[in-house]
C-alpha positions in Angstrom: -14.1 -44.8 -1.4 -14.9 -42.3 -4.1 -11.5 -40.9 -4.0 -10.0 -44.3 -4.4 -12.3 -45.2 -7.3 -11.6 -41.9 -9.1 -7.8 -42.2 -8.5 -7.7 -45.8 -9.8 -9.9 -44.8 -12.9 -7.7 -41.8 -13.6 -4.5 -44.0 -13.6 -5.9 -46.5 -15.8 -7.2 -43.8 -18.3 -3.6 -42.3 -18.3 -2.0 -45.8 -19.0 -4.4 -46.7 -21.7 -4.3 -43.2 -23.5 -0.4 -43.1 -23.5 -0.2 -46.7 -25.0 -3.0 -46.4 -27.5 -2.3 -42.8 -28.7 1.2 -42.3 -30.1 1.0 -38.6 -30.3 1.8 -36.9 -26.9 -0.2 -33.9 -28.0 -3.4 -35.9 -28.6 -2.9 -38.0 -25.6 -2.5 -35.1 -23.2 -5.8 -33.5 -24.3 -7.5 -36.9 -24.3 -6.5 -37.7 -20.8 -7.7 -34.3 -19.5 -11.1 -34.8 -21.1 -11.3 -38.5 -19.8 -10.3 -37.4 -16.3 -13.1 -34.7 -16.3 -15.6 -37.2 -17.3 -14.4 -39.8 -14.6 -14.7 -37.2 -11.9 -17.9 -35.8 -13.1 -19.4 -39.4 -13.0 -17.9 -40.4 -9.5 -18.9 -37.2 -7.9 -22.0 -36.4 -9.8 -23.9 -34.9 -6.8 -21.2 -32.2 -6.4 -19.3 -32.4 -9.7 -18.4 -28.7 -10.1 -16.7 -28.6 -6.6 -14.8 -31.9 -7.4 -13.7 -30.6 -10.8 -12.6 -27.3 -9.3 -10.5 -29.2 -6.8 -9.1 -31.3 -9.5 -8.3 -28.3 -11.7 -6.4 -26.6 -9.0 -4.2 -29.8 -8.4 -3.8 -30.1 -12.1 -2.8 -26.4 -12.4 0.0 -27.0 -9.9 1.2 -30.2 -11.8 1.1 -28.6 -15.2 2.7 -25.5 -14.0 5.5 -27.4 -12.6 6.0 -29.3 -15.8 6.1 -26.2 -17.9 8.5 -24.4 -15.5 11.0 -27.1 -15.2 10.8 -28.3 -18.9 11.7 -24.6 -19.7 14.3 -24.0 -17.1 16.1 -27.0 -15.5 15.6 -29.4 -18.6 17.7 -27.3 -21.0 20.5 -27.1 -18.4 20.3 -31.0 -17.8 20.4 -31.4 -21.6 23.7 -29.6 -21.8 25.2 -31.7 -18.9 23.9 -35.2 -19.9 24.1 -36.5 -23.5 21.4 -39.2 -22.9 18.0 -37.6 -23.4 16.1 -39.8 -21.0 18.5 -39.0 -18.2 18.3 -35.3 -18.8 14.4 -35.6 -18.7 14.6 -37.4 -15.3 17.1 -35.0 -13.9 15.7 -31.8 -15.4 11.9 -32.6 -15.4 10.6 -35.6 -13.4 12.7 -35.2 -10.2 12.1 -31.4 -10.0 8.3 -32.0 -10.7 8.1 -34.8 -8.0 9.9 -32.6 -5.5 7.6 -29.7 -6.1 4.5 -31.9 -5.8 5.7 -33.4 -2.4 6.1 -29.8 -1.3 2.5 -28.9 -2.4 1.2 -32.0 -0.6 2.9 -30.8 2.7 1.2 -27.6 2.3 -2.3 -28.9 1.6 -3.9 -26.4 4.2 -2.7 -23.5 1.9 -4.0 -25.4 -1.1 -7.4 -25.9 0.5 -7.5 -22.0 1.2 -6.8 -21.4 -2.5 -9.9 -23.8 -3.2 -12.0 -21.9 -0.8 -11.0 -18.6 -2.4 -12.0 -19.6 -5.9 -15.2 -21.5 -4.7 -16.7 -18.3 -3.5 -17.0 -17.0 -7.1 -19.8 -17.8 -9.4 -17.9 -18.4 -12.5 -14.9 -20.1 -10.9 -15.6 -23.5 -12.5 -15.9 -22.1 -16.1 -12.7 -20.0 -15.8 -10.6 -22.6 -14.2 -11.7 -25.0 -16.9 -10.6 -22.5 -19.6 -7.2 -22.3 -17.7 -6.5 -26.0 -17.6 -7.1 -26.4 -21.4 -4.9 -23.3 -22.0 -2.1 -25.1 -20.0 -2.6 -28.2 -22.0 -2.2 -26.2 -25.1 0.9 -24.6 -23.8 2.4 -27.9 -23.0 1.4 -29.2 -26.5 3.2 -26.1 -28.1 6.2 -26.8 -25.8 6.2 -30.5 -27.2 6.1 -29.3 -30.8 9.0 -26.8 -30.2 11.1 -29.6 -28.6 10.2 -32.0 -31.5 8.2 -34.3 -29.4 5.3 -34.3 -31.9 5.2 -34.4 -35.6 4.7 -31.2 -37.7 1.1 -31.9 -38.7 -0.1 -32.4 -35.1 2.0 -29.4 -34.1 0.1 -27.3 -36.6 -3.2 -28.7 -35.5 -2.3 -27.8 -32.1 -1.6 -24.2 -33.0 -4.8 -24.0 -35.0 -7.1 -25.4 -32.3 -5.3 -23.1 -29.8 -6.4 -20.1 -31.8 -9.9 -21.4 -32.1 -9.8 -22.0 -28.2 -8.6 -18.5 -27.4 -11.4 -17.0 -29.7 -14.0 -19.1 -27.9 -12.8 -18.3 -24.5 -12.9 -14.5 -25.3 -16.5 -14.9 -26.6 -17.4 -16.9 -23.5 -15.8 -14.5 -21.0 -17.5 -11.6 -22.8 -21.0 -13.2 -22.4 -20.3 -13.9 -18.9 -19.4 -10.2 -18.4 -22.6 -8.9 -20.0 -24.6 -11.4 -17.7 -22.6 -9.9 -14.9 -23.5 -6.3 -15.8 -27.2 -7.3 -16.2 -27.3 -8.9 -12.8 -25.5 -5.9 -11.2 -28.2 -3.5 -12.7 -30.9 -5.7 -11.4 -29.3 -6.0 -8.1 -29.1 -2.1 -7.8 -32.8 -2.0 -8.8 -33.6 -4.4 -6.1 -31.6 -2.4 -3.6 -33.4 0.8 -4.4 -36.8 -0.9 -4.0 -35.8 -2.6 -0.9 -34.8 0.8 0.6 -38.2 2.2 -0.4 -39.9 -0.8 1.3 -37.8 -0.1 4.4 -38.9 3.4 4.6 -42.5 2.4 4.3 -42.0 -0.1 7.1 -40.2 2.4 9.3 -43.0 5.1 8.8 -45.6 2.5 9.9 -43.5 1.1 12.6 -43.1 4.7 14.1 -46.8 4.9 14.2 -47.4 1.6 15.8 -44.7 2.3 18.4 -46.2 5.5 19.3 -49.8 4.1 19.5 -48.4 1.3 21.7 -46.8 3.9 23.9 -49.9 5.8 24.4 -51.8 2.5 25.2 -49.2 1.7 27.8 -49.7 5.2 29.4 -53.6 4.8 29.3 -53.8 7.9 27.1 -56.8 6.8 25.4 -58.2 10.2 24.3 -54.8 11.0 22.6 -54.9 7.4 21.1 -58.3 7.9 19.5 -57.1 11.2 18.0 -54.0 9.6 16.5 -56.0 6.8 15.1 -58.4 9.2 13.4 -55.5 11.2 12.0 -53.9 7.9 10.6 -57.4 6.8 9.2 -57.7 10.4 7.4 -54.2 9.8 5.9 -52.4 12.3 8.1 -49.2 10.3 8.7 -47.5 13.2 10.7 -46.6 11.1 13.8 -43.3 12.5 15.1 -40.4 10.0 15.7 -38.9 12.4 18.4 -39.6 12.8 22.1 -43.2 13.0 23.3 -43.6 14.9 26.6 -46.9 14.5 28.0 -46.3 16.7 31.0 -43.3 18.8 31.7 -41.0 19.7 28.7 -38.4 21.4 30.7 -37.6 18.4 33.1 -34.3 16.8 33.8 -35.3 13.7 32.0 -36.1 15.7 28.7 -32.8 17.5 28.9 -31.2 14.2 29.1 -32.7 12.9 26.0 -32.2 16.2 24.1 -28.5 15.6 24.7 -28.5 12.0 23.4 -28.7 10.6 19.8 -31.9 8.5 20.1 -32.1 8.0 16.4 -35.2 5.8 15.7 -36.0 5.1 19.4 -39.4 6.6 20.4 -39.5 8.1 23.8 -42.5 8.9 26.0 -42.0 10.9 29.1 -44.9 11.3 31.6 -43.9 13.0 34.9 -46.3 13.5 37.6 -43.5 14.5 40.1 -40.9 17.2 39.7 -37.6 15.5 40.2 -35.9 18.7 41.1 -37.8 18.6 44.6 -35.9 15.3 45.5 -33.2 15.5 48.0 -30.5 14.5 45.5 -28.2 16.6 43.3 -29.1 17.2 39.8 -25.7 15.9 38.9 -26.4 12.6 40.7 -29.9 12.3 39.2 -28.5 12.9 35.8 -25.9 10.2 36.2 -28.5 7.7 37.3 -31.1 8.4 34.5 -28.6 8.7 31.6 -26.9 5.6 32.5 -30.1 3.6 32.4 -31.1 5.3 29.2 -27.7 4.6 27.5 -28.2 0.9 28.6 -31.7 0.9 27.2 -30.5 2.4 23.8 -27.9 -0.3 23.5 -30.5 -3.0 24.3 -32.8 -1.6 21.7 -30.1 -1.2 19.1 -31.3 2.4 18.5 -34.8 1.1 17.3 -37.7 0.8 19.8 -39.7 2.3 22.4 -38.7 3.9 25.9 -41.4 5.0 28.3 -40.3 6.9 31.5 -42.8 7.8 34.3 -42.4 9.5 37.6 -45.1 9.2 40.3 -45.7 9.1 44.0 -47.0 6.5 46.2 -47.5 7.7 49.8 -44.1 9.5 50.6 -42.0 7.6 48.1 -41.1 8.9 44.6 -40.9 6.4 41.9 -39.0 6.6 38.6 -39.9 4.0 36.0 -37.8 3.5 32.7 -39.3 0.8 30.5 -38.0 -0.3 27.1 -39.4 -2.9 24.8 -36.0 -4.4 24.0 -35.0 -8.1 24.3 -35.6 -9.8 27.6 -32.7 -10.0 30.0 -31.6 -13.5 30.6 -32.8 -14.7 34.1 -29.4 -16.2 34.8 -27.7 -12.8 34.6 -30.4 -10.3 35.6 -29.1 -10.6 39.2 -25.5 -9.8 38.1 -26.0 -6.7 36.0 -25.4 -4.3 38.9 -22.1 -5.9 39.6 -18.8 -4.1 38.9 -17.3 -5.1 35.6 -20.3 -7.3 34.4 -21.2 -6.8 30.9 -23.0 -8.5 28.1 -21.1 -6.6 25.2 -18.9 -8.9 23.0 -16.1 -6.5 22.5 -15.2 -6.4 26.3 -13.7 -3.0 26.2 -12.4 -1.6 29.5 -15.1 1.0 29.8 -17.9 -1.5 29.8 -19.4 -3.0 33.0 -19.4 0.1 35.1 -22.6 2.0 34.1 -25.2 0.1 36.1 -22.8 -0.4 39.0 -22.5 3.4 39.3 -26.3 3.6 39.0 -26.9 1.3 41.9 -24.1 2.8 44.1 -25.4 6.3 43.4 -29.1 5.5 44.1 -28.1 3.7 47.4 -25.9 6.6 48.4 -29.0 8.8 48.1 -31.1 6.5 50.3 -32.7 4.9 47.4 -33.4 1.5 45.9 -33.4 0.2 42.4 -35.0 -2.8 41.0 -35.0 -4.5 37.6 -37.8 -6.6 36.0 -37.7 -8.3 32.5 -39.9 -10.3 30.6 -40.7 -11.0 26.9 -42.7 -7.7 26.5 -40.6 -5.0 28.3 -37.6 -4.6 30.7 -38.3 -1.9 33.6 -35.9 -0.1 35.7 -37.7 1.1 38.9 -36.0 3.6 41.2 -37.6 4.4 44.6 -36.7 7.4 46.7 -38.2 7.7 50.2 -38.4 10.9 52.2 
């Protein structure tokens, strides 16, 4: 409805202006201003977007008029003695064909609109561009004697004023942009400082949580006392509560754990298991890599080894997101992956883990909830 109202209003304004105003120059500028007012009133909720769309359409129309009046019309004048026929052949018909071609490629025109709409000052710049085109057409009319001498001189004079105003306006926009850029850089700097502070406190909280999970209340008390005293020397590296020379520690030392906090508590020497060190490394490293991916290199991994009767347990926990209950039973299947890039090397890690565990007379289970995800491996003698 709005499109119909605005279109009819624009047609009426064009007809009225061309009849009431004898000067082509004046009528052209008046029509442009009236059209902008009509669109602004009809689309008052989103007038800038509507006017930007109008400016793009107007740009193609006026550009085609300038192009064909400068190239094809002089040729048509040499061929046809009648001026009206030369205008029809040299200007009107080529312009209509050009505009039909534009309509048939409306999707590309819409992409042009999307391109300009992203920029903050696209409306102001396109407005200046449209009036520049109007002035060029007015000058062209003066050169081709379509306007009287006085109006041609007025057009040239106002065009000079327009250019000066445009330069001042663009310079003002540029100075505002530079100020915004400076403030933006300051905000980025302050934001990085806040992130560092957040990360430092996050490291402490993650480590405290890990000690709590491991029931290390004595160490927890010591750590809290250090924080209270202002000693923020909590390490973001691996914390080995027991054996620092174990296979698990060696695996972590070979990985880039970045901001992941790791707590290793071994009550059982895994070297005593009836499984090769290579297979054990393969099992644990695949689960750890899976955990690092889930944590996106930021979080907590807790590894415990312990014995219940004659069975050795290896528990690997992380505080990453919960695994969807619909897929948790599928994660050990060959080729299954939750990664979005679907590269060929995905979907084999946990399958290899399960196969290797079972080949060594073991079992593997996975449990996941909102607080943690735990892989539990059991080897029985």
